[in-house]
N, C-alpha and C positions, 0 to 999 in steps of 0.2 A: 504494500500500500504506500502511495506517494504522500509525503508530507507537504503541506503548503508553506510557502515562503513566509517568514515572520512579518514582512511588510504587508502581505495580503491578509493575514490574520488580523493585524492591527487595523487595517483599513475596514475590514468587515465589521469588527466590533465598534469602531468609531462611527461608521454609518448607522449601525443599529442603535447605538446610544444617542446619536444625534436625532434619529427619528423619534425615539421615545421622548427625548427632550423637547422636541417641537410640539408633540401632542400635549405634554404637560404644560408647556408655555401657553398653548392655546387655551387650556382650561384655566390657567392662572389669569390670563387677560380677561376671560369671561367673568371671573370673580372680581377683578379690579374695576371694571367699567360695565356693570350690568345695566346701568341707566341709559346707555347708548341705544339699547334695543327698545326702550319705552319712550312714548312721547312725553315731552316736558309738561308739567302741570300748568294750567292756564292761569 
């Protein structure tokens, strides 16, 4: 069985962690500015 290059493994994990980070950041932004989705009170 062939091993992957350490650079390829590092890039694989970096992309995976970045994807999870982006999803978490999206939820964080939703919590920071939930009023942007509601109309302002008159």
